[in-house]
C-alpha positions as CSV (number, residue, x, y, z in Angstrom):
1,X,28.7,9.5,-31.9
2,X,31.6,7.8,-33.9
3,X,34.5,9.4,-35.2
4,X,34.0,7.3,-38.3
5,X,32.5,9.1,-41.3
6,X,31.5,5.9,-43.0
7,X,30.8,2.3,-41.4
8,X,30.1,-0.3,-43.4
9,X,29.5,-3.7,-41.8
10,X,29.2,-7.1,-43.5
11,X,27.6,-5.3,-46.7
12,X,26.4,-7.9,-49.1
13,X,24.9,-7.2,-52.7
14,X,23.4,-9.8,-54.9
15,X,21.9,-9.4,-58.4
16,X,19.7,-11.6,-60.1
17,X,20.3,-11.7,-63.8
18,X,17.9,-14.3,-65.4
19,X,18.5,-17.5,-63.7
20,X,22.1,-16.6,-62.6
21,X,22.5,-15.2,-59.0
22,X,25.8,-12.7,-58.9
23,X,27.3,-12.0,-55.6
24,X,28.8,-8.8,-56.3
25,X,30.0,-8.1,-52.9
26,X,30.3,-10.8,-50.2
27,X,30.5,-9.3,-46.9
28,X,32.6,-6.1,-46.9
29,X,33.5,-4.3,-43.8
30,X,35.0,-0.7,-44.1
31,X,35.2,2.2,-41.9
32,X,36.5,5.6,-42.8
33,X,37.4,8.6,-40.7
34,X,36.9,12.1,-41.3
35,X,39.5,13.7,-43.5
36,X,40.9,10.4,-44.8
37,X,42.0,10.0,-48.5
38,X,41.4,6.5,-49.6
39,X,41.7,4.8,-53.2
40,X,39.6,1.9,-53.9
41,X,41.1,-0.3,-56.4
42,X,40.4,-3.8,-58.2
43,X,40.0,-5.6,-61.4
44,X,36.8,-5.5,-63.4
45,X,34.1,-7.7,-61.5
46,X,35.9,-7.1,-58.4
47,X,32.9,-5.2,-56.6
48,X,34.4,-1.9,-56.6
49,X,32.1,-0.5,-58.8
50,X,29.0,-2.0,-56.7
51,X,30.9,-0.8,-53.7
52,X,31.3,2.8,-55.0
53,X,27.4,3.1,-55.7
54,X,26.6,1.8,-52.0
55,X,29.1,4.3,-50.6
56,X,27.5,7.1,-53.0
57,X,23.8,6.0,-52.0
58,X,23.2,5.5,-55.7
59,X,22.3,1.7,-54.5
60,X,21.3,0.0,-51.4
61,X,22.9,-3.4,-50.2
62,X,21.1,-6.6,-49.8
63,X,22.4,-7.5,-46.6
64,X,24.5,-5.6,-44.0
65,X,24.6,-1.8,-42.6
66,X,26.1,1.2,-43.9
67,X,26.2,4.2,-41.6
68,X,27.0,7.5,-43.4
69,X,27.5,10.4,-40.8
70,X,25.9,8.7,-38.0
71,X,22.8,7.8,-40.0
72,X,21.9,4.4,-41.1
73,X,21.4,4.9,-44.7
74,X,21.1,1.5,-45.8
75,X,17.3,0.9,-45.6
76,X,16.2,4.3,-47.1
77,X,13.8,4.8,-49.7
78,X,14.9,6.4,-53.1
79,X,13.9,9.9,-52.1
80,X,15.5,9.8,-49.0
81,X,18.7,8.7,-50.6
82,X,18.4,11.4,-53.1
83,X,18.6,14.0,-50.3
84,X,21.4,12.2,-48.5
85,X,23.5,12.2,-52.0
86,X,22.8,15.9,-52.3
87,X,23.7,17.0,-48.9
88,X,26.7,14.7,-47.8
89,X,28.2,13.3,-51.2
90,X,30.0,15.3,-53.6
91,X,30.3,13.2,-56.9
92,X,33.3,13.8,-59.4
93,X,33.1,11.7,-62.4
94,X,35.3,10.5,-65.3
95,X,32.8,12.0,-67.8
96,X,32.3,15.3,-66.0
97,X,28.4,14.9,-66.1
98,X,28.2,18.7,-66.6
99,X,24.9,20.2,-68.4
100,X,26.1,21.1,-72.0
101,X,23.9,23.8,-72.3
102,X,24.4,25.5,-69.0
103,X,27.2,27.9,-68.0
104,X,29.9,26.9,-65.7
105,X,28.2,29.0,-62.8
106,X,25.0,27.5,-63.6
107,X,26.4,23.8,-63.4
108,X,28.2,24.8,-60.1
109,X,24.7,25.9,-58.8
110,X,22.9,23.0,-59.4
111,X,23.0,21.2,-56.0
112,X,22.1,24.4,-54.2
113,X,19.1,24.6,-56.3
114,X,17.9,21.2,-54.9
115,X,18.9,22.4,-51.4
116,X,16.5,25.3,-51.7
117,X,19.0,28.0,-51.2
118,X,17.9,31.2,-52.9
119,X,19.3,32.6,-56.3
120,X,21.5,35.6,-55.1
121,X,23.3,33.4,-52.6
122,X,23.8,30.7,-54.8
123,X,25.1,32.6,-57.5
124,X,27.7,34.4,-54.9
125,X,28.9,30.7,-53.7
126,X,29.2,29.2,-57.0
127,X,31.4,32.1,-58.3
128,X,33.5,31.8,-55.0
129,X,33.8,28.2,-55.8
130,X,34.7,28.6,-59.2
131,X,37.4,30.9,-58.2
132,X,38.8,28.7,-55.5
133,X,39.8,26.0,-58.3
134,X,40.9,28.8,-60.7
135,X,38.2,29.3,-62.9
136,X,37.0,32.5,-61.7
137,X,37.2,34.0,-65.3
138,X,35.1,31.3,-66.9
139,X,31.8,31.6,-64.9
140,X,29.8,32.2,-68.0
141,X,31.5,29.8,-70.4
142,X,29.8,26.6,-71.2
143,X,31.5,23.3,-71.0
144,X,32.2,22.8,-74.8
145,X,34.2,26.0,-74.5
146,X,36.5,24.8,-71.9
147,X,39.7,22.1,-71.9
148,X,39.0,18.7,-70.4
149,X,41.1,19.7,-67.3
150,X,39.0,22.8,-67.0
151,X,35.6,20.7,-67.4
152,X,36.9,18.6,-64.5
153,X,37.5,21.5,-62.3
154,X,34.0,22.9,-62.7
155,X,32.9,19.1,-61.7
156,X,35.1,19.6,-58.8
157,X,33.7,22.9,-57.5
158,X,30.0,21.5,-58.3
159,X,31.1,18.6,-55.8
160,X,32.0,20.9,-53.2
161,X,29.6,23.5,-53.2
162,X,27.1,21.9,-50.5
163,X,30.3,21.1,-48.2
164,X,29.5,17.4,-48.4
165,X,30.8,15.1,-45.9
166,X,32.8,13.0,-48.6
167,X,33.9,13.9,-52.2
168,X,33.7,10.7,-54.3
169,X,35.7,10.5,-57.5
170,X,35.0,7.7,-60.2
171,X,38.3,7.5,-62.2
172,X,38.7,11.4,-62.3
173,X,41.5,11.6,-64.6
174,X,40.4,8.9,-66.8
175,X,39.7,11.3,-69.7
176,X,42.4,13.4,-69.1
177,X,45.9,13.5,-70.7
178,X,48.6,12.8,-68.3
179,X,49.8,16.2,-67.6
180,X,46.2,17.6,-66.8
181,X,45.9,14.4,-64.6
182,X,48.7,15.4,-62.8
183,X,47.2,19.0,-62.0
184,X,43.8,17.6,-60.9
185,X,45.6,15.1,-58.6
186,X,47.3,18.3,-57.3
187,X,44.1,19.9,-56.6
188,X,42.9,16.8,-54.7
189,X,45.8,17.0,-52.7
190,X,44.8,20.5,-51.8
191,X,41.3,19.8,-51.1
192,X,42.5,16.8,-48.7
193,X,45.0,19.2,-46.8
194,X,42.1,21.5,-46.4
195,X,40.1,18.9,-44.4
196,X,38.0,17.1,-47.1
197,X,37.3,13.3,-46.8
198,X,38.2,11.7,-50.4
199,X,37.4,8.3,-51.7
200,X,38.8,7.8,-55.0
201,X,37.9,4.7,-57.1
202,X,40.7,3.9,-59.7
203,X,42.3,1.4,-61.8
204,X,45.5,3.4,-62.3
205,X,48.2,2.5,-59.7
206,X,50.0,6.0,-60.1
207,X,46.8,7.8,-59.4
208,X,46.0,5.7,-56.3
209,X,49.4,6.2,-55.2
210,X,48.2,9.9,-54.5
211,X,45.9,8.5,-51.4
212,X,46.9,7.8,-48.1
213,X,45.3,4.5,-47.9
214,X,44.7,1.7,-50.7
215,X,41.9,-0.5,-50.3
216,X,41.9,-3.5,-52.8
217,X,38.8,-5.8,-53.7
218,X,38.9,-9.0,-55.3
219,X,35.7,-11.4,-56.1
220,X,33.6,-9.0,-53.9
221,X,35.8,-9.0,-50.8
222,X,38.7,-6.7,-49.4
223,X,41.9,-8.5,-50.3
224,X,44.0,-5.7,-48.6
225,X,43.6,-2.6,-46.6
226,X,46.9,-0.6,-46.3
227,X,48.1,2.9,-45.2
228,X,50.7,4.4,-47.6
229,X,53.1,7.0,-46.5
230,X,54.3,10.1,-48.4
231,X,57.9,10.8,-47.7
232,X,59.4,14.1,-48.4
233,X,61.0,13.4,-51.3
234,X,57.8,12.6,-52.9
235,X,57.9,8.9,-53.1
236,X,55.3,6.6,-51.9
237,X,56.3,4.1,-49.3
238,X,53.7,1.6,-48.5
239,X,53.5,-0.2,-45.1
């Protein structure tokens, strides 16, 4: 049994686009331990979205292996991947991806429905999770009755409801004003300190600086992988 929650070895992803072959990932190695807080960065076309999709079990590699929580997920079927996603990964998207006609409570409950949890337990857990992100008084509101920051908190509560192995956040502040973005990143800090493993995909340096390690991709390979230390003064020191 490894102490790494993610072990990615020589991952390659090749797309065939007409007559053209695109090497989106060219042999990526990446290990992530439990309760790490990592930012993945890179310019457009660097492979960061492809890597995120593979980490999130939304796609499979062409070559290489991906061990998630001691299980090789690189060769699973679509149905098997869907089950892994629901149990192991909490997704947080830039666009929130909430069901517009459903209440906050119903949105947060959704992963538990797929897990077969009975209704009374689901509602109790979802209500507690909304309270934990500061939205206990918004359980019956619909997404369009909430601010952007509140919608993202609902999405975070939904991501946490199944106690996933990793939280995977794709540009989580991309649709928020700067002050609300700061509040959301403060919540991520609390989640990290509570023991969650967080992988943040972003192109914004100031958002990536909240993490404890930054992995930079370029042309389908990892260019740099460096730890960052947060001093007591709140400054970020790079190693």
